[in-house]
Jmol script that loads the backbone (N, CA, C; Angstrom):
load data "model"
ATOM      1  N   MET A   1      85.804 152.962 232.960  1.00  0.00           N
ATOM      2  CA  MET A   1      85.942 153.898 231.800  1.00  0.00           C
ATOM      3  C   MET A   1      84.808 153.581 230.799  1.00  0.00           C
ATOM      4  N   HIS A   2      84.180 154.434 230.151  1.00  0.00           N
ATOM      5  CA  HIS A   2      83.352 154.211 229.089  1.00  0.00           C
ATOM      6  C   HIS A   2      84.147 154.288 227.890  1.00  0.00           C
ATOM      7  N   SER A   3      83.232 153.596 226.796  1.00  0.00           N
ATOM      8  CA  SER A   3      83.998 153.274 225.595  1.00  0.00           C
ATOM      9  C   SER A   3      84.650 154.645 224.644  1.00  0.00           C
ATOM     10  N   GLU A   4      83.923 155.646 224.786  1.00  0.00           N
ATOM     11  CA  GLU A   4      84.378 156.854 224.357  1.00  0.00           C
ATOM     12  C   GLU A   4      85.679 157.279 225.110  1.00  0.00           C
ATOM     13  N   GLU A   5      85.816 157.123 226.515  1.00  0.00           N
ATOM     14  CA  GLU A   5      86.921 157.411 227.329  1.00  0.00           C
ATOM     15  C   GLU A   5      88.018 156.538 227.050  1.00  0.00           C
ATOM     16  N   HIS A   6      87.977 155.354 226.714  1.00  0.00           N
ATOM     17  CA  HIS A   6      88.833 154.356 226.295  1.00  0.00           C
ATOM     18  C   HIS A   6      89.440 154.583 224.847  1.00  0.00           C
ATOM     19  N   TYR A   7      88.647 155.035 223.977  1.00  0.00           N
ATOM     20  CA  TYR A   7      88.985 155.644 222.604  1.00  0.00           C
ATOM     21  C   TYR A   7      89.813 156.576 222.711  1.00  0.00           C
ATOM     22  N   ARG A   8      89.604 157.522 223.414  1.00  0.00           N
ATOM     23  CA  ARG A   8      90.211 158.960 223.607  1.00  0.00           C
ATOM     24  C   ARG A   8      91.642 158.733 224.225  1.00  0.00           C
ATOM     25  N   GLN A   9      91.668 157.650 225.147  1.00  0.00           N
ATOM     26  CA  GLN A   9      93.022 157.324 225.803  1.00  0.00           C
ATOM     27  C   GLN A   9      94.067 156.570 224.875  1.00  0.00           C
ATOM     28  N   ALA A  10      93.216 155.684 224.138  1.00  0.00           N
ATOM     29  CA  ALA A  10      93.876 154.950 223.037  1.00  0.00           C
ATOM     30  C   ALA A  10      94.630 156.100 222.000  1.00  0.00           C
ATOM     31  N   GLU A  11      93.742 156.738 221.424  1.00  0.00           N
ATOM     32  CA  GLU A  11      94.208 157.826 220.409  1.00  0.00           C
ATOM     33  C   GLU A  11      95.216 158.795 221.195  1.00  0.00           C
ATOM     34  N   ALA A  12      94.988 159.250 222.220  1.00  0.00           N
ATOM     35  CA  ALA A  12      96.125 160.066 222.921  1.00  0.00           C
ATOM     36  C   ALA A  12      97.361 159.198 223.164  1.00  0.00           C
ATOM     37  N   LEU A  13      97.463 158.172 223.503  1.00  0.00           N
ATOM     38  CA  LEU A  13      98.516 157.197 223.579  1.00  0.00           C
ATOM     39  C   LEU A  13      99.144 156.944 222.400  1.00  0.00           C
ATOM     40  N   ALA A  14      98.548 156.723 221.326  1.00  0.00           N
ATOM     41  CA  ALA A  14      98.995 156.470 220.066  1.00  0.00           C
ATOM     42  C   ALA A  14      99.779 157.558 219.321  1.00  0.00           C
ATOM     43  N   GLU A  15      99.142 158.932 219.852  1.00  0.00           N
ATOM     44  CA  GLU A  15      99.781 160.063 219.252  1.00  0.00           C
ATOM     45  C   GLU A  15     101.258 160.338 219.884  1.00  0.00           C
ATOM     46  N   ARG A  16     101.319 159.845 221.027  1.00  0.00           N
ATOM     47  CA  ARG A  16     102.644 160.088 221.768  1.00  0.00           C
ATOM     48  C   ARG A  16     103.745 159.003 221.538  1.00  0.00           C
ATOM     49  N   ILE A  17     103.472 158.005 220.876  1.00  0.00           N
ATOM     50  CA  ILE A  17     104.386 157.046 220.627  1.00  0.00           C
ATOM     51  C   ILE A  17     105.485 157.678 219.755  1.00  0.00           C
ATOM     52  N   ASP A  18     106.479 157.485 220.187  1.00  0.00           N
ATOM     53  CA  ASP A  18     107.927 157.685 219.510  1.00  0.00           C
ATOM     54  C   ASP A  18     108.458 156.217 219.230  1.00  0.00           C
ATOM     55  N   VAL A  19     108.546 155.909 217.989  1.00  0.00           N
ATOM     56  CA  VAL A  19     109.107 154.571 217.509  1.00  0.00           C
ATOM     57  C   VAL A  19     110.529 154.462 217.956  1.00  0.00           C
ATOM     58  N   GLU A  20     111.282 155.317 218.062  1.00  0.00           N
ATOM     59  CA  GLU A  20     112.680 155.166 218.431  1.00  0.00           C
ATOM     60  C   GLU A  20     112.763 155.174 220.092  1.00  0.00           C
ATOM     61  N   SER A  21     111.757 155.269 220.758  1.00  0.00           N
ATOM     62  CA  SER A  21     111.880 155.226 222.081  1.00  0.00           C
ATOM     63  C   SER A  21     111.725 153.792 222.926  1.00  0.00           C
ATOM     64  N   ASP A  22     112.659 153.737 223.939  1.00  0.00           N
ATOM     65  CA  ASP A  22     112.368 152.485 224.678  1.00  0.00           C
ATOM     66  C   ASP A  22     110.912 152.179 225.086  1.00  0.00           C
ATOM     67  N   TYR A  23     110.127 153.119 225.250  1.00  0.00           N
ATOM     68  CA  TYR A  23     108.765 153.070 225.833  1.00  0.00           C
ATOM     69  C   TYR A  23     107.673 152.936 224.788  1.00  0.00           C
ATOM     70  N   ALA A  24     108.243 152.811 223.533  1.00  0.00           N
ATOM     71  CA  ALA A  24     107.261 152.567 222.356  1.00  0.00           C
ATOM     72  C   ALA A  24     106.303 151.359 222.329  1.00  0.00           C
ATOM     73  N   LEU A  25     106.931 150.457 222.757  1.00  0.00           N
ATOM     74  CA  LEU A  25     106.069 148.873 222.927  1.00  0.00           C
ATOM     75  C   LEU A  25     105.079 149.040 223.978  1.00  0.00           C
ATOM     76  N   PRO A  26     105.561 149.575 225.308  1.00  0.00           N
ATOM     77  CA  PRO A  26     104.473 149.567 226.258  1.00  0.00           C
ATOM     78  C   PRO A  26     103.528 150.602 226.027  1.00  0.00           C
ATOM     79  N   ARG A  27     103.933 151.600 225.535  1.00  0.00           N
ATOM     80  CA  ARG A  27     102.666 152.685 225.172  1.00  0.00           C
ATOM     81  C   ARG A  27     101.738 152.018 224.003  1.00  0.00           C
ATOM     82  N   LEU A  28     102.304 151.343 222.877  1.00  0.00           N
ATOM     83  CA  LEU A  28     101.535 150.811 222.056  1.00  0.00           C
ATOM     84  C   LEU A  28     100.743 149.814 222.592  1.00  0.00           C
ATOM     85  N   ALA A  29     101.301 148.924 223.347  1.00  0.00           N
ATOM     86  CA  ALA A  29     100.428 147.953 224.102  1.00  0.00           C
ATOM     87  C   ALA A  29      99.255 148.555 224.875  1.00  0.00           C
ATOM     88  N   SER A  30      99.538 149.669 225.587  1.00  0.00           N
ATOM     89  CA  SER A  30      98.530 150.237 226.493  1.00  0.00           C
ATOM     90  C   SER A  30      97.372 150.863 225.510  1.00  0.00           C
ATOM     91  N   ALA A  31      97.829 151.389 224.269  1.00  0.00           N
ATOM     92  CA  ALA A  31      96.957 152.066 223.481  1.00  0.00           C
ATOM     93  C   ALA A  31      95.921 150.740 222.854  1.00  0.00           C
ATOM     94  N   GLN A  32      96.613 149.714 222.602  1.00  0.00           N
ATOM     95  CA  GLN A  32      95.875 148.762 221.997  1.00  0.00           C
ATOM     96  C   GLN A  32      94.917 148.226 223.150  1.00  0.00           C
ATOM     97  N   VAL A  33      95.245 147.983 224.357  1.00  0.00           N
ATOM     98  CA  VAL A  33      94.340 147.789 225.477  1.00  0.00           C
ATOM     99  C   VAL A  33      92.932 148.534 225.689  1.00  0.00           C
ATOM    100  N   HIS A  34      93.511 149.917 225.517  1.00  0.00           N
ATOM    101  CA  HIS A  34      92.180 150.897 225.485  1.00  0.00           C
ATOM    102  C   HIS A  34      91.646 150.767 224.235  1.00  0.00           C
ATOM    103  N   ALA A  35      91.990 150.571 223.068  1.00  0.00           N
ATOM    104  CA  ALA A  35      91.108 150.339 222.000  1.00  0.00           C
ATOM    105  C   ALA A  35      90.408 149.277 222.146  1.00  0.00           C
ATOM    106  N   THR A  36      90.876 148.128 222.773  1.00  0.00           N
ATOM    107  CA  THR A  36      90.062 146.881 222.680  1.00  0.00           C
ATOM    108  C   THR A  36      88.834 147.190 223.786  1.00  0.00           C
ATOM    109  N   LEU A  37      89.339 147.680 224.963  1.00  0.00           N
ATOM    110  CA  LEU A  37      88.364 148.044 225.909  1.00  0.00           C
ATOM    111  C   LEU A  37      87.252 148.898 225.297  1.00  0.00           C
ATOM    112  N   ALA A  38      87.575 149.779 224.364  1.00  0.00           N
ATOM    113  CA  ALA A  38      86.520 150.824 223.813  1.00  0.00           C
ATOM    114  C   ALA A  38      85.587 149.767 222.899  1.00  0.00           C
ATOM    115  N   LEU A  39      86.188 148.925 222.058  1.00  0.00           N
ATOM    116  CA  LEU A  39      85.545 147.985 221.261  1.00  0.00           C
ATOM    117  C   LEU A  39      84.707 147.243 222.016  1.00  0.00           C
ATOM    118  N   VAL A  40      85.047 146.597 223.113  1.00  0.00           N
ATOM    119  CA  VAL A  40      84.145 145.812 223.863  1.00  0.00           C
ATOM    120  C   VAL A  40      82.982 146.410 224.508  1.00  0.00           C
ATOM    121  N   GLY A  41      83.101 147.733 224.737  1.00  0.00           N
ATOM    122  CA  GLY A  41      82.195 148.647 225.483  1.00  0.00           C
ATOM    123  C   GLY A  41      81.008 148.919 224.308  1.00  0.00           C
ATOM    124  N   ILE A  42      81.449 149.054 223.141  1.00  0.00           N
ATOM    125  CA  ILE A  42      80.627 149.169 222.061  1.00  0.00           C
ATOM    126  C   ILE A  42      79.798 147.980 221.691  1.00  0.00           C
ATOM    127  N   LEU A  43      80.478 146.884 221.610  1.00  0.00           N
ATOM    128  CA  LEU A  43      79.838 145.635 221.443  1.00  0.00           C
ATOM    129  C   LEU A  43      78.825 145.455 222.656  1.00  0.00           C
ATOM    130  N   LYS A  44      79.086 145.719 223.748  1.00  0.00           N
ATOM    131  CA  LYS A  44      78.303 145.581 224.927  1.00  0.00           C
ATOM    132  C   LYS A  44      76.933 146.407 224.799  1.00  0.00           C
ATOM    133  N   ASP A  45      77.050 147.556 224.401  1.00  0.00           N
ATOM    134  CA  ASP A  45      76.071 148.605 223.940  1.00  0.00           C
ATOM    135  C   ASP A  45      75.054 148.129 222.748  1.00  0.00           C
ATOM    136  N   VAL A  46      75.811 147.493 221.799  1.00  0.00           N
ATOM    137  CA  VAL A  46      75.028 147.070 220.715  1.00  0.00           C
ATOM    138  C   VAL A  46      74.249 145.788 221.289  1.00  0.00           C
ATOM    139  N   PHE A  47      74.642 144.852 221.724  1.00  0.00           N
ATOM    140  CA  PHE A  47      74.190 143.521 222.369  1.00  0.00           C
ATOM    141  C   PHE A  47      73.095 144.116 223.247  1.00  0.00           C
ATOM    142  N   ALA A  48      73.153 144.953 224.205  1.00  0.00           N
ATOM    143  CA  ALA A  48      72.101 145.371 225.095  1.00  0.00           C
ATOM    144  C   ALA A  48      70.982 146.307 224.140  1.00  0.00           C
ATOM    145  N   GLU A  49      71.432 146.808 223.077  1.00  0.00           N
ATOM    146  CA  GLU A  49      70.210 147.503 222.113  1.00  0.00           C
ATOM    147  C   GLU A  49      69.502 146.533 221.520  1.00  0.00           C
ATOM    148  N   LEU A  50      70.316 145.303 221.049  1.00  0.00           N
ATOM    149  CA  LEU A  50      69.639 144.219 220.389  1.00  0.00           C
ATOM    150  C   LEU A  50      68.782 143.363 221.350  1.00  0.00           C
ATOM    151  N   SER A  51      69.019 143.220 222.488  1.00  0.00           N
ATOM    152  CA  SER A  51      68.311 142.631 223.364  1.00  0.00           C
ATOM    153  C   SER A  51      66.996 143.351 223.725  1.00  0.00           C
ATOM    154  N   MET A  52      67.058 144.691 224.003  1.00  0.00           N
ATOM    155  CA  MET A  52      65.780 145.623 224.051  1.00  0.00           C
ATOM    156  C   MET A  52      65.064 145.303 222.875  1.00  0.00           C
ATOM    157  N   LEU A  53      65.480 145.414 221.603  1.00  0.00           N
ATOM    158  CA  LEU A  53      64.767 145.279 220.440  1.00  0.00           C
ATOM    159  C   LEU A  53      63.839 143.813 220.379  1.00  0.00           C
ATOM    160  N   ARG A  54      64.776 142.956 220.729  1.00  0.00           N
ATOM    161  CA  ARG A  54      64.169 141.592 220.894  1.00  0.00           C
ATOM    162  C   ARG A  54      63.164 141.549 221.630  1.00  0.00           C
ATOM    163  N   GLU A  55      63.287 142.218 222.920  1.00  0.00           N
ATOM    164  CA  GLU A  55      62.075 141.974 224.063  1.00  0.00           C
ATOM    165  C   GLU A  55      60.667 142.870 223.330  1.00  0.00           C
ATOM    166  N   VAL A  56      61.158 144.111 222.857  1.00  0.00           N
ATOM    167  CA  VAL A  56      59.957 144.915 221.989  1.00  0.00           C
ATOM    168  C   VAL A  56      59.323 143.843 220.832  1.00  0.00           C
ATOM    169  N   ILE A  57      60.035 143.404 220.051  1.00  0.00           N
ATOM    170  CA  ILE A  57      59.367 142.568 219.133  1.00  0.00           C
ATOM    171  C   ILE A  57      58.699 141.269 219.631  1.00  0.00           C
ATOM    172  N   ASP A  58      59.122 140.608 220.643  1.00  0.00           N
ATOM    173  CA  ASP A  58      58.428 139.566 221.483  1.00  0.00           C
ATOM    174  C   ASP A  58      57.212 140.012 222.054  1.00  0.00           C
ATOM    175  N   GLN A  59      57.193 141.357 222.343  1.00  0.00           N
ATOM    176  CA  GLN A  59      55.978 141.866 223.210  1.00  0.00           C
ATOM    177  C   GLN A  59      54.961 142.035 221.887  1.00  0.00           C
ATOM    178  N   SER A  60      55.433 142.616 220.918  1.00  0.00           N
ATOM    179  CA  SER A  60      54.371 142.924 219.932  1.00  0.00           C
ATOM    180  C   SER A  60      53.803 141.542 219.180  1.00  0.00           C
ATOM    181  N   ASP A  61      54.496 140.576 219.423  1.00  0.00           N
ATOM    182  CA  ASP A  61      53.842 139.376 218.743  1.00  0.00           C
ATOM    183  C   ASP A  61      53.012 138.701 219.461  1.00  0.00           C
ATOM    184  N   THR A  62      52.910 139.130 220.790  1.00  0.00           N
ATOM    185  CA  THR A  62      51.807 138.436 221.532  1.00  0.00           C
ATOM    186  C   THR A  62      50.591 139.327 221.806  1.00  0.00           C
TER     187      THR A  62
END
end "model"
wireframe off; spacefill off
backbone 0.3
color backbone group
């Protein structure tokens, strides 16, 4: 799954959580996992962009 998909999945799960339900904690945990995976995907994309930027800067210095 990509970051946007994980984010949408986390949001959808969070909207369905009924705090009175026995399934609230597992659904909350699942939503948290998807949100964390979305964040990891975003950070991965940011670091990839920074790496490409560094290569461009290094090439322009030579």
